[in-house]
Steps between C-alpha positions, in 0.01 A plus 500: 500500500123487514295658773140536615326835531146608560353798321136609499408169661663299219793266559783581261791272430791702373687252285879477464711514186512137384321173563647187346523130575876565516444718804296273724566721799318796342204278410487351847510843660214609274301185585539583872393861436189378318424265788518788750267706280251216476505446877380853546122486520484847339662382173223477245694678228869454430670752273839403361708809432749394232661839431844366595460152351717438195446124453293206614473148371249216509581412861388848603183468294428161657531658843257776396243251371509319836459833681215601270313176559523546876387864476216404271372243755465789741323722244820700457672670209855494361616795288822645356620851456796671335613198291807554287457400133698175536288383792177608331598287201542197726148547638362549150678195363345284773164687473508560873437870426144394411428382856702750703437871461809694398517871577755746359576658842465427865286809551251390230490145635429613854224734381332238278534217753363720778204593275427138415514389865263778606254412224544815292612499141 
């Protein structure tokens, strides 16, 4: 089950275990969670914590591309952290890892994203 958190002023989506077209309920719940995050005027950066995520398919990636486009229209950022090797391979295969920053840990992601939003490097 996915959930929204806020840490250091950054909205974090803690992702669930699996996202597949075969589990439309999980994808719909995630879509609703993304919508709630986007409705928050404070959401300029959305960090997806995938530490628990074992699998996602093209339907999940399609949902992320839609989210990313909406965030980008607002000048926002989408980033990943704590990707397991199988999920990282999916992003690499689709080359989405070239447009979304991927951080090894949540702590590093929060630090780097906070630095970039404050204008420091």
